[in-house]
Biopython code that builds the backbone (N, CA, C, O; Angstrom):
import numpy as np
from Bio.PDB.StructureBuilder import StructureBuilder

atoms = [
    (1, "MET", "N", (0.834, -1.184, 0.000)),
    (1, "MET", "CA", (0.000, 0.000, 0.000)),
    (1, "MET", "C", (0.877, 1.244, 0.000)),
    (1, "MET", "O", (1.842, 1.336, 0.758)),
    (2, "GLY", "N", (0.554, 2.141, -0.803)),
    (2, "GLY", "CA", (1.281, 3.393, -0.865)),
    (2, "GLY", "C", (0.611, 4.445, -0.004)),
    (2, "GLY", "O", (-0.541, 4.292, 0.401)),
    (3, "THR", "N", (1.333, 5.499, 0.268)),
    (3, "THR", "CA", (0.743, 6.592, 1.033)),
    (3, "THR", "C", (0.239, 7.638, 0.070)),
    (3, "THR", "O", (0.801, 7.838, -1.007)),
    (4, "LYS", "N", (-0.787, 8.277, 0.453)),
    (4, "LYS", "CA", (-1.393, 9.290, -0.402)),
    (4, "LYS", "C", (-0.782, 10.652, -0.072)),
    (4, "LYS", "O", (-0.799, 11.077, 1.083)),
    (5, "ALA", "N", (-0.263, 11.311, -1.048)),
    (5, "ALA", "CA", (0.310, 12.647, -0.862)),
    (5, "ALA", "C", (-0.820, 13.663, -0.869)),
    (5, "ALA", "O", (-1.737, 13.582, -1.686)),
    (6, "ASN", "N", (-0.748, 14.609, 0.036)),
    (6, "ASN", "CA", (-1.800, 15.616, 0.085)),
    (6, "ASN", "C", (-1.444, 16.864, -0.720)),
    (6, "ASN", "O", (-2.218, 17.820, -0.766)),
    (7, "GLY", "N", (-0.300, 16.853, -1.339)),
    (7, "GLY", "CA", (0.067, 17.961, -2.210)),
    (7, "GLY", "C", (0.727, 19.115, -1.496)),
    (7, "GLY", "O", (1.057, 20.112, -2.137)),
    (8, "LYS", "N", (0.932, 19.024, -0.202)),
    (8, "LYS", "CA", (1.560, 20.113, 0.554)),
    (8, "LYS", "C", (2.995, 19.733, 0.884)),
    (8, "LYS", "O", (3.275, 18.598, 1.270)),
    (9, "ASP", "N", (3.884, 20.675, 0.732)),
    (9, "ASP", "CA", (5.262, 20.452, 1.165)),
    (9, "ASP", "C", (5.332, 20.676, 2.664)),
    (9, "ASP", "O", (4.772, 21.641, 3.184)),
    (10, "ARG", "N", (6.011, 19.792, 3.345)),
    (10, "ARG", "CA", (6.129, 19.929, 4.796)),
    (10, "ARG", "C", (7.392, 20.714, 5.129)),
    (10, "ARG", "O", (8.466, 20.468, 4.582)),
    (11, "ASP", "N", (7.230, 21.648, 6.027)),
    (11, "ASP", "CA", (8.362, 22.476, 6.443)),
    (11, "ASP", "C", (8.747, 22.062, 7.859)),
    (11, "ASP", "O", (8.084, 22.435, 8.828)),
    (12, "PHE", "N", (9.822, 21.289, 7.969)),
    (12, "PHE", "CA", (10.253, 20.781, 9.259)),
    (12, "PHE", "C", (11.166, 21.764, 9.993)),
    (12, "PHE", "O", (11.597, 21.470, 11.108)),
    (13, "SER", "N", (11.465, 22.888, 9.418)),
    (13, "SER", "CA", (12.319, 23.865, 10.098)),
    (13, "SER", "C", (11.615, 24.452, 11.317)),
    (13, "SER", "O", (12.278, 24.859, 12.272)),
    (14, "LYS", "N", (10.307, 24.501, 11.301)),
    (14, "LYS", "CA", (9.548, 25.022, 12.443)),
    (14, "LYS", "C", (9.682, 24.099, 13.644)),
    (14, "LYS", "O", (9.652, 24.557, 14.786)),
    (15, "ILE", "N", (9.826, 22.825, 13.400)),
    (15, "ILE", "CA", (9.944, 21.865, 14.496)),
    (15, "ILE", "C", (11.254, 22.066, 15.247)),
    (15, "ILE", "O", (11.297, 21.891, 16.464)),
    (16, "ALA", "N", (12.296, 22.421, 14.559)),
    (16, "ALA", "CA", (13.593, 22.646, 15.207)),
    (16, "ALA", "C", (13.566, 23.875, 16.096)),
    (16, "ALA", "O", (14.358, 23.973, 17.034)),
    (17, "VAL", "N", (12.679, 24.809, 15.825)),
    (17, "VAL", "CA", (12.598, 26.044, 16.602)),
    (17, "VAL", "C", (11.934, 25.788, 17.953)),
    (17, "VAL", "O", (12.270, 26.452, 18.934)),
    (18, "ILE", "N", (11.015, 24.858, 18.024)),
    (18, "ILE", "CA", (10.247, 24.627, 19.253)),
    (18, "ILE", "C", (11.132, 24.226, 20.432)),
    (18, "ILE", "O", (10.994, 24.832, 21.495)),
    (19, "PRO", "N", (12.043, 23.234, 20.315)),
    (19, "PRO", "CA", (12.879, 22.895, 21.475)),
    (19, "PRO", "C", (13.751, 24.062, 21.937)),
    (19, "PRO", "O", (13.997, 24.219, 23.133)),
    (20, "ARG", "N", (14.213, 24.872, 21.000)),
    (20, "ARG", "CA", (15.037, 26.023, 21.386)),
    (20, "ARG", "C", (14.209, 27.013, 22.196)),
    (20, "ARG", "O", (14.699, 27.563, 23.183)),
    (21, "LEU", "N", (12.969, 27.247, 21.795)),
    (21, "LEU", "CA", (12.103, 28.152, 22.546)),
    (21, "LEU", "C", (11.817, 27.604, 23.939)),
    (21, "LEU", "O", (11.799, 28.354, 24.914)),
    (22, "VAL", "N", (11.596, 26.308, 24.029)),
    (22, "VAL", "CA", (11.349, 25.679, 25.329)),
    (22, "VAL", "C", (12.587, 25.821, 26.213)),
    (22, "VAL", "O", (12.471, 26.134, 27.397)),
    (23, "ASP", "N", (13.756, 25.594, 25.649)),
    (23, "ASP", "CA", (15.000, 25.742, 26.414)),
    (23, "ASP", "C", (15.163, 27.172, 26.914)),
    (23, "ASP", "O", (15.567, 27.390, 28.056)),
    (24, "ASP", "N", (14.852, 28.141, 26.069)),
    (24, "ASP", "CA", (14.958, 29.546, 26.481)),
    (24, "ASP", "C", (13.998, 29.855, 27.621)),
    (24, "ASP", "O", (14.357, 30.536, 28.581)),
    (25, "ARG", "N", (12.785, 29.353, 27.509)),
    (25, "ARG", "CA", (11.788, 29.608, 28.563)),
    (25, "ARG", "C", (12.178, 28.928, 29.873)),
    (25, "ARG", "O", (12.050, 29.517, 30.947)),
    (26, "LEU", "N", (12.648, 27.700, 29.779)),
    (26, "LEU", "CA", (13.067, 26.988, 30.988)),
    (26, "LEU", "C", (14.255, 27.676, 31.650)),
    (26, "LEU", "O", (14.329, 27.742, 32.877)),
    (27, "ALA", "N", (15.184, 28.188, 30.847)),
    (27, "ALA", "CA", (16.330, 28.912, 31.412)),
    (27, "ALA", "C", (15.856, 30.169, 32.117)),
    (27, "ALA", "O", (16.361, 30.498, 33.191)),
    (28, "ARG", "N", (14.902, 30.874, 31.542)),
    (28, "ARG", "CA", (14.367, 32.091, 32.163)),
    (28, "ARG", "C", (13.643, 31.759, 33.471)),
    (28, "ARG", "O", (13.783, 32.478, 34.461)),
    (29, "ILE", "N", (12.879, 30.682, 33.472)),
    (29, "ILE", "CA", (12.179, 30.260, 34.691)),
    (29, "ILE", "C", (13.184, 29.909, 35.781)),
    (29, "ILE", "O", (12.996, 30.271, 36.943)),
    (30, "GLU", "N", (14.244, 29.210, 35.412)),
    (30, "GLU", "CA", (15.272, 28.856, 36.381)),
    (30, "GLU", "C", (15.931, 30.110, 36.954)),
    (30, "GLU", "O", (16.175, 30.186, 38.158)),
    (31, "ASP", "N", (16.219, 31.091, 36.101)),
    (31, "ASP", "CA", (16.804, 32.348, 36.568)),
    (31, "ASP", "C", (15.872, 33.060, 37.543)),
    (31, "ASP", "O", (16.318, 33.595, 38.558)),
    (32, "LEU", "N", (14.581, 33.064, 37.231)),
    (32, "LEU", "CA", (13.617, 33.713, 38.122)),
    (32, "LEU", "C", (13.526, 32.996, 39.464)),
    (32, "LEU", "O", (13.422, 33.639, 40.508)),
    (33, "LEU", "N", (13.567, 31.667, 39.439)),
    (33, "LEU", "CA", (13.524, 30.908, 40.689)),
    (33, "LEU", "C", (14.749, 31.188, 41.554)),
    (33, "LEU", "O", (14.637, 31.316, 42.773)),
    (34, "LEU", "N", (15.911, 31.281, 40.926)),
    (34, "LEU", "CA", (17.122, 31.609, 41.680)),
    (34, "LEU", "C", (17.038, 33.008, 42.274)),
    (34, "LEU", "O", (17.458, 33.233, 43.409)),
    (35, "GLU", "N", (16.500, 33.936, 41.513)),
    (35, "GLU", "CA", (16.343, 35.308, 42.011)),
    (35, "GLU", "C", (15.363, 35.347, 43.183)),
    (35, "GLU", "O", (15.595, 36.044, 44.171)),
    (36, "MET", "N", (14.271, 34.598, 43.066)),
    (36, "MET", "CA", (13.300, 34.547, 44.154)),
    (36, "MET", "C", (13.909, 33.925, 45.403)),
    (36, "MET", "O", (13.654, 34.388, 46.515)),
    (37, "ARG", "N", (14.703, 32.888, 45.231)),
    (37, "ARG", "CA", (15.358, 32.237, 46.363)),
    (37, "ARG", "C", (16.304, 33.203, 47.066)),
    (37, "ARG", "O", (16.366, 33.237, 48.295)),
    (38, "HIS", "N", (17.045, 33.994, 46.275)),
    (38, "HIS", "CA", (17.966, 34.982, 46.839)),
    (38, "HIS", "C", (17.184, 36.021, 47.646)),
    (38, "HIS", "O", (17.579, 36.366, 48.759)),
    (39, "GLU", "N", (16.090, 36.514, 47.094)),
    (39, "GLU", "CA", (15.265, 37.489, 47.806)),
    (39, "GLU", "C", (14.697, 36.898, 49.089)),
    (39, "GLU", "O", (14.600, 37.587, 50.105)),
    (40, "GLN", "N", (14.325, 35.630, 49.045)),
    (40, "GLN", "CA", (13.807, 34.968, 50.239)),
    (40, "GLN", "C", (14.892, 34.870, 51.308)),
    (40, "GLN", "O", (14.617, 35.078, 52.489)),
    (41, "ASP", "N", (16.107, 34.559, 50.908)),
    (41, "ASP", "CA", (17.218, 34.488, 51.859)),
    (41, "ASP", "C", (17.452, 35.836, 52.523)),
    (41, "ASP", "O", (17.683, 35.906, 53.730)),
    (42, "ILE", "N", (17.392, 36.905, 51.738)),
    (42, "ILE", "CA", (17.578, 38.250, 52.289)),
    (42, "ILE", "C", (16.473, 38.568, 53.302)),
    (42, "ILE", "O", (16.742, 39.115, 54.371)),
    (43, "MET", "N", (15.228, 38.221, 52.955)),
    (43, "MET", "CA", (14.116, 38.501, 53.866)),
    (43, "MET", "C", (14.250, 37.705, 55.161)),
    (43, "MET", "O", (13.953, 38.223, 56.237)),
    (44, "LEU", "N", (14.696, 36.448, 55.066)),
    (44, "LEU", "CA", (14.868, 35.633, 56.271)),
    (44, "LEU", "C", (15.959, 36.201, 57.175)),
    (44, "LEU", "O", (15.824, 36.187, 58.398)),
    (45, "LYS", "N", (17.035, 36.696, 56.576)),
    (45, "LYS", "CA", (18.101, 37.308, 57.372)),
    (45, "LYS", "C", (17.604, 38.577, 58.056)),
    (45, "LYS", "O", (17.914, 38.818, 59.223)),
    (46, "ARG", "N", (16.839, 39.385, 57.339)),
    (46, "ARG", "CA", (16.288, 40.602, 57.943)),
    (46, "ARG", "C", (15.327, 40.263, 59.072)),
    (46, "ARG", "O", (15.317, 40.922, 60.112)),
    (47, "LEU", "N", (14.522, 39.234, 58.858)),
    (47, "LEU", "CA", (13.577, 38.806, 59.892)),
    (47, "LEU", "C", (14.316, 38.338, 61.141)),
    (47, "LEU", "O", (13.928, 38.684, 62.257)),
    (48, "ALA", "N", (15.359, 37.567, 60.963)),
    (48, "ALA", "CA", (16.133, 37.075, 62.102)),
    (48, "ALA", "C", (16.789, 38.229, 62.852)),
    (48, "ALA", "O", (16.824, 38.239, 64.083)),
    (49, "LYS", "N", (17.304, 39.195, 62.107)),
    (49, "LYS", "CA", (17.940, 40.352, 62.731)),
    (49, "LYS", "C", (16.921, 41.189, 63.502)),
    (49, "LYS", "O", (17.184, 41.628, 64.621)),
    (50, "THR", "N", (15.764, 41.404, 62.894)),
    (50, "THR", "CA", (14.711, 42.176, 63.558)),
    (50, "THR", "C", (14.207, 41.454, 64.796)),
    (50, "THR", "O", (13.956, 42.086, 65.822)),
    (51, "GLN", "N", (14.054, 40.136, 64.711)),
    (51, "GLN", "CA", (13.607, 39.358, 65.864)),
    (51, "GLN", "C", (14.620, 39.446, 66.992)),
    (51, "GLN", "O", (14.240, 39.558, 68.157)),
    (52, "ALA", "N", (15.898, 39.398, 66.663)),
    (52, "ALA", "CA", (16.945, 39.512, 67.683)),
    (52, "ALA", "C", (16.907, 40.887, 68.337)),
    (52, "ALA", "O", (17.100, 41.004, 69.547)),
    (53, "GLN", "N", (16.659, 41.935, 67.540)),
    (53, "GLN", "CA", (16.560, 43.281, 68.104)),
    (53, "GLN", "C", (15.355, 43.398, 69.024)),
    (53, "GLN", "O", (15.444, 44.005, 70.091)),
    (54, "LEU", "N", (14.231, 42.823, 68.619)),
    (54, "LEU", "CA", (13.039, 42.862, 69.477)),
    (54, "LEU", "C", (13.273, 42.103, 70.773)),
    (54, "LEU", "O", (12.854, 42.551, 71.840)),
    (55, "ASP", "N", (13.935, 40.966, 70.688)),
    (55, "ASP", "CA", (14.236, 40.187, 71.892)),
    (55, "ASP", "C", (15.164, 40.978, 72.820)),
    (55, "ASP", "O", (15.007, 40.943, 74.040)),
    (56, "ALA", "N", (16.124, 41.683, 72.238)),
    (56, "ALA", "CA", (17.053, 42.475, 73.050)),
    (56, "ALA", "C", (16.332, 43.632, 73.731)),
    (56, "ALA", "O", (16.598, 43.937, 74.894)),
    (57, "LEU", "N", (15.421, 44.275, 73.007)),
    (57, "LEU", "CA", (14.675, 45.397, 73.585)),
    (57, "LEU", "C", (13.693, 44.945, 74.655)),
    (57, "LEU", "O", (13.479, 45.658, 75.635)),
    (58, "SER", "N", (13.108, 43.798, 74.487)),
    (58, "SER", "CA", (12.120, 43.321, 75.452)),
    (58, "SER", "C", (12.769, 42.639, 76.647)),
    (58, "SER", "O", (12.100, 42.376, 77.647)),
    (59, "GLY", "N", (14.063, 42.350, 76.557)),
    (59, "GLY", "CA", (14.756, 41.711, 77.653)),
    (59, "GLY", "C", (14.547, 40.218, 77.711)),
    (59, "GLY", "O", (15.005, 39.564, 78.648)),
    (60, "LYS", "N", (13.857, 39.662, 76.719)),
    (60, "LYS", "CA", (13.629, 38.226, 76.673)),
    (60, "LYS", "C", (14.840, 37.546, 76.033)),
    (60, "LYS", "O", (15.519, 38.130, 75.189)),
    (61, "PRO", "N", (15.097, 36.311, 76.445)),
    (61, "PRO", "CA", (16.169, 35.581, 75.757)),
    (61, "PRO", "C", (15.746, 35.331, 74.310)),
    (61, "PRO", "O", (14.561, 35.157, 74.025)),
    (62, "PRO", "N", (16.690, 35.314, 73.426)),
    (62, "PRO", "CA", (16.316, 35.117, 72.019)),
    (62, "PRO", "C", (15.673, 33.757, 71.801)),
    (62, "PRO", "O", (16.192, 32.727, 72.232)),
    (63, "ASP", "N", (14.550, 33.776, 71.133)),
    (63, "ASP", "CA", (13.835, 32.555, 70.802)),
    (63, "ASP", "C", (14.181, 32.195, 69.357)),
    (63, "ASP", "O", (13.648, 32.772, 68.410)),
    (64, "VAL", "N", (15.066, 31.248, 69.218)),
    (64, "VAL", "CA", (15.520, 30.881, 67.875)),
    (64, "VAL", "C", (14.917, 29.566, 67.410)),
    (64, "VAL", "O", (15.253, 29.070, 66.335)),
    (65, "ALA", "N", (14.026, 29.000, 68.218)),
    (65, "ALA", "CA", (13.445, 27.715, 67.837)),
    (65, "ALA", "C", (12.658, 27.843, 66.535)),
    (65, "ALA", "O", (12.735, 26.969, 65.672)),
    (66, "HIS", "N", (11.899, 28.936, 66.393)),
    (66, "HIS", "CA", (11.115, 29.091, 65.170)),
    (66, "HIS", "C", (12.018, 29.364, 63.966)),
    (66, "HIS", "O", (11.676, 28.993, 62.843)),
    (67, "LEU", "N", (13.159, 30.006, 64.188)),
    (67, "LEU", "CA", (14.079, 30.289, 63.087)),
    (67, "LEU", "C", (14.813, 29.026, 62.640)),
    (67, "LEU", "O", (15.084, 28.848, 61.452)),
    (68, "THR", "N", (15.131, 28.159, 63.585)),
    (68, "THR", "CA", (15.804, 26.919, 63.188)),
    (68, "THR", "C", (14.874, 26.059, 62.353)),
    (68, "THR", "O", (15.322, 25.359, 61.445)),
    (69, "ASP", "N", (13.569, 26.106, 62.654)),
    (69, "ASP", "CA", (12.612, 25.364, 61.833)),
    (69, "ASP", "C", (12.581, 25.912, 60.412)),
    (69, "ASP", "O", (12.474, 25.146, 59.455)),
    (70, "LEU", "N", (12.674, 27.227, 60.268)),
    (70, "LEU", "CA", (12.694, 27.824, 58.931)),
    (70, "LEU", "C", (13.933, 27.380, 58.151)),
    (70, "LEU", "O", (13.844, 27.071, 56.963)),
    (71, "PHE", "N", (15.070, 27.349, 58.810)),
    (71, "PHE", "CA", (16.287, 26.954, 58.122)),
    (71, "PHE", "C", (16.287, 25.464, 57.781)),
    (71, "PHE", "O", (16.889, 25.058, 56.788)),
    (72, "LYS", "N", (15.617, 24.646, 58.595)),
    (72, "LYS", "CA", (15.489, 23.227, 58.281)),
    (72, "LYS", "C", (14.644, 23.043, 57.029)),
    (72, "LYS", "O", (14.930, 22.170, 56.209)),
    (73, "LEU", "N", (13.610, 23.855, 56.877)),
    (73, "LEU", "CA", (12.758, 23.755, 55.700)),
    (73, "LEU", "C", (13.536, 24.061, 54.426)),
    (73, "LEU", "O", (13.283, 23.452, 53.386)),
    (74, "ARG", "N", (14.477, 24.994, 54.496)),
    (74, "ARG", "CA", (15.276, 25.372, 53.334)),
    (74, "ARG", "C", (16.148, 24.232, 52.874)),
    (74, "ARG", "O", (16.405, 24.088, 51.678)),
    (75, "GLN", "N", (16.607, 23.419, 53.803)),
    (75, "GLN", "CA", (17.529, 22.344, 53.454)),
    (75, "GLN", "C", (16.737, 21.156, 53.073)),
    (75, "GLN", "O", (17.305, 20.117, 52.736)),
]
sb = StructureBuilder()
sb.init_structure("model")
sb.init_model(0)
sb.init_chain("A")
sb.init_seg("    ")
for serial, (resi, resn, name, xyz) in enumerate(atoms, 1):
    if name == "N":
        sb.init_residue(resn, " ", resi, " ")
    sb.init_atom(name, np.array(xyz, "f"), 0.0, 1.0, " ", f" {name:<3s}", serial, name[0])
structure = sb.get_structure()
């Protein structure tokens, strides 16, 4: 049995473009995730510093139990 030609030329060059676009998008997503992680690290450090200042002002011993749980989640 032969195959029936539909009379259209197939252009496979478009197919080669799709993986490159996906790679570009995935690289951009990865960059954004790294940037978000960096911002999260900065916020956690600021939070820890502010909590330590509040503990010092209130005269309470520093409560780091909640901060150690946050750092465990990161790992």
